[in-house]
N, C-alpha and C positions, 0 to 999 in steps of 0.2 A: 390457444386457438390461433390459427393463421390469420394474419391481418393484411391490410393493404397500406401502401405508403400514404402518409398524410399529405393532402394537397396543400400547396402554398409553401412559403418559405419562412413563416413565423411561428413554427410549432413551439409550444411552451410546455415543459415537462417539470413536474414536481418530483424531487428525488428525496428518498428517506434512507438513512443509514443508521443501523443499530446493531452491527455485528459483534461489537466488543464493548468498549467502555466510553465511547463518544456517542451522544445522542445528537443527530444531525439531520437537517433538512435544507433544501436549496431549490431555487427556481432557475432553470437554464432555458434559453431561447435561441433559436437559429435566426440570425439576422439576415436581411436581404442580401448582404454581401456574401453570405455563406458561412461566416464565422460564427462561433458559438459565443453567446453572451451570458455571463453569470449575473443574474439579476439580484440574487441573494445567496448567501452561503453561511448558515448559522450552525455553529458547533458548540455543544455544551459538554465540557470534559467532566469526567467523574474522578479526577485525580485525588481529591480530598477524601472521597468515600472509600477508596481502596488503599490510601497511603499507609494506614496502620498495619495492613496485611502484607505489604511488600510486593503486591501483585493484584491482578484482577480476580475478584470473587464472583463467579457467574450469577449467583442468586442475588447479590447486591446490585450487580449491573442490570439485571433484568427488571428488578423493582424500580431502579432509578429511571430506566427507559419509560416504564409505565407512567411514572409520575411527571416526566418532563416532556414527552414527545408531542402531545397535543399543543402545548404552549410553544414548542420550538417550531412546529409547522405553521402556527399562527404568525409567529414573528417573521418567518421566512416569507410568507405571503405579504405581510405588511411592508417589509423592506423592499420587496420586488414591486410594490405598488399595485398589487393584484388581489383578487379574491379567487375562490375555487371556480367561480364561473369563467375565469380567464385561462384556466388550465386545460390543456389538450390531452394529457395523459399523466399517469402516476407510475413512477418507478420506485421499487423498494429492494434493498438487499435481501436475498433469501438464502445466502450461503457464500462461502463457508464462514463459520464463526460459532459463537456460543448460542445454542439453540434457544434459550430463553429470550435473549435479546432479539434474535432473528424473528421469533414469533411476534414480538411486540411490533416491530417495524412492518413486517409483512401484513399482519392483520389490519394495522392502521391504513397502510396503503391500499389494501384490497377494499376496506370499508369505504374509503373516499372514492375509489374507482366505481364501486357498485352503486353508491348513493348518487353519483353524478353521471353515471352511464359512460365512463371514460375507459379507454384502453388501459390495461395493467401490464407492466413490464417487470418480470422477475429477474433481478440482476445478480450476476456473480460478482461478489465484492472484488475479486482479483481482476475481473474485466474492467471494473471501474478504474482501478489503478493502471491497468494496461493501456487504457485509452486516454489517460490524463495528459500525455504529451500532445494529443490531438486537440484536447480541450484548451490547453494553455497556449499552444504554439501552432496549431493547425497542421501538424506533421502529416505527411502523406504516407500511405501504405506503400511498401512494407518498411518496417524498421525493427531494430533490435531493442529489447527492453531488459533492463536490470530491475528486478523487483526485490527489494530488501526491506523486511519489516520484522515485527516481533514474532511472526509465525511462519514467514516464508523467505527463502533466499533462492531466487530462480533467475535463469537467463532464458528469455523467450524470444522466438521469432514471431513478430506480429505481422502476418501476411495480409489479413483483411479482417473485417468485423466477424467475429466468431471463428476465425481460422488462426489458431495459435499452436506453435510447435515448441515444446520444451527442450532446450538444448542442455540445460544443467539445472540441478537442484541440490539442496543440502542433503547429505546422507546422515545427518544427526541433528545438531542444533541449528536454528536459524540465526542470522547475524544479530537481529534485534534481541533475540533471547540471550545470546552471549553477552551483549551489552548490559541487559537487565540483570543477569546473574552475576556479572562482574561488579555491578553497582551494589547489589545485595551483599556480596562477599566482603566488599570494602565499606559496608555500613553507610552507603550513600542512599538518600531518600528516593522514593518512587516519584516520577518515572525515571528509570535507571539511565537510559540512553543519553538524554540531555544533560544529566548530572555528571556522567562520565566525561562528556565532551567539555563541560565547564571546568572540571578538575584537570583535564588533559592540557588545557590551554596554559596552565601554570606549571606543568611538569616537564621533565627531560625525557623525550621519547627514545633516547639511546641508552638509558641507564640499565634497563633490564632486557636481556636477550630472550625473546619469546618466539615460538615457532610460527611459520607461515604455512598452515595446513594446505595440502594439495598443490602448492606452488610448484610449477614446472611440469605437472602432469597434463597429458594431452586431453583427457576428459575434462568437461567443463563444470563438473560438480563442485560443491562446497563442502567443507567440514570445519566446524568450529568447536567441537567438544574438546579436542586436544589443547587448543588455545585457552579455552576456559579453565581446563585443569592446570595448565602451566601457570596461569595467574594465581590460582589457589595455592600452588606449591611455593611460589615466590612469596606470597603474602604470609604463609605459615613460617617460612624461613626467616622472615624479617619482623615477625611479631614481637612486641606490639608495634603497630605501624604509626609513624608520625604523619602529620599532614603532608609533609614533603614526600614521604614514601608513597602515600596514596596518590598524590598528583603525578609522581613519576611513573607509578604502575598504570594509572589510567592512560597517560600519554604513550607509554610503551605498548599497551594493549591496543589503543586506537591506531597507532602506526602499523602494528602487525595486521590488524583487520583491514586497514585501507590498502596495504601492499598485497594482501591476499586477494581482495576483491579486484584490484588492478590487474593482477596476473591472470585471473579468470577472464576478465573483460578483454584483455589484450588478445587472448586466443580466440575469444568469441568474435571480435571485430575482424580478425583475419578470415575466419570462416564465413562471416557475413559478406565481406568483400568478394570472396571466392564464389559465393552463392549468387550474388547479384553484381557481376563485374561491370555492367552497363549503368548501374545506378549512379546518377550525377550527384545526389545529395545524401550520402549514407548518414543515418542518424542513430545514435544510442540514446534512448530515453531512460530515465531513472524514476522509479516510483516507490512508494512505501515510506513509512516513517523514518527509517534509517537514511533515506535519501536526503534528508534535511541536514545530516551531519556534514559540516564543511570540509573536514579532512577527507571524507569519502568523496565528496564532490570534486575536490581539488585533484585527487588521484585519478578520477574518471576523466576529468578535463584533460589532464596530461596525456592519458592514453588515447583519447579521441584526437587530440592535436597531432600526435605521433602517427596515427593511422589515417589521417586525412578525413576524419569523420566529424560530425557535429554533435555535441552533447546538448540534449534538451532536458534540463532539470526544472520541472514546474515550480512555481512559487511554493514556499514552505507550507502555506495553508492548504495546498493541494497535494502535498506529499503524505501527510497524515490522513487518517480516516475523515471523510467529509461527504456531505450530501451532493455537492456539485458534480463530483465524478460519477456518482450513481445516476443523477439526473441526465448527465451527458451520455452515458452509456445507454440509458433509456431512450434518449433522443435519437441516437444512431439506429437503435433497434426499431424504434417507431417508424423512422423514415424508410427503413428496409422492410417494413411490414411484418416484423417478428414480435408480435404481441403474445401474451400468455393468458392462460385460463386463470380464473380466480381460485381454483383449487391447486395452483402450483405449490408444491411442498417446499418447506425449508430444508436445507442440507448442511449438516455440520461439516462435512467434507465435500469439496467440489473442485477438483483440479481444473485449470483452464484447458490443459491438453489431456483429454481423457483417453487419447490413443496411446500415450506413453505408459509404461509400467510404473506403478507407484514406487517411490523410494522412501526409506525411513526418513521421517521428518517432513515429507511432502503432503500438504493438505492436512496437517495434523489437526485432530479433533480439538476444538475449543481454542485453537491457537489464534492469537491476535494477528490480523492481516493489516 
């Protein structure tokens, strides 16, 4: 339903995130200065529940959300020093993601909103990531965003709240998926991305020659299936792998991934500067779990410095899935009067830019964001 902007400058929003394998809740408030304040941000990971399977099992994830969410919401309120009586609105992720988990979070958020007579905000998980540079650093619109996660690899122009233009996406695997599958191929434990990064720190990134997919192409899309296949072929050729082999292969893979992303971003920054030539402070924001990878961050920082742009990489706790980004997206929507009905559906697929034609791998069903 349409709403009206909330009066005053101290709006408080409870945010709930259950799109994949983190059960999260947070409380975010707009301060008198206009900055966003994270009063609490509680995340319960399900790593142990899924470790034996080498990836996220939707049924296990949904059941874990059911068991944990009420307690996580309670802890978030306690850490914020508040009760539900102090909350002005409730925001919950309704897509994209695993339907079972989305239903748990959405129904909990709707129940709280209905019981307290509060506005409800149905949040796109990707919008939570897209707005995280504004949450952490107060970045002004417009800005460029690199979204890299287990289910998504996208370059987006963020013009304003709700106005997103996709400039590039993956045509096959997402970068986070490539990290995870590389880890599984090399018998590294779940979650794959952080373990690949840990092993890479011990390895020689120049030992194995791996491809840089799409490098040099004018289009801004990504492709990582060829890189993943190249890792498999090298691993098979050197089997059985020693610990040094694994470390060197991880380092070579990570370097190839970072250089591939850097090439795409370099071209996107040129386009961004051409689109907004008068912009005094051009910003590239990075969001999503892979944005926590230091090699990726270092490559992005180098590209931004060369282009005269500023890199905004939110704190690691705001890169992976969390409730604070959902609460903040809800806060912006609340202030703009964009509230939702309590019958708002969950959506396994929900691209931010619905005007662009879908690509293979874009908004993948059940993919972790």
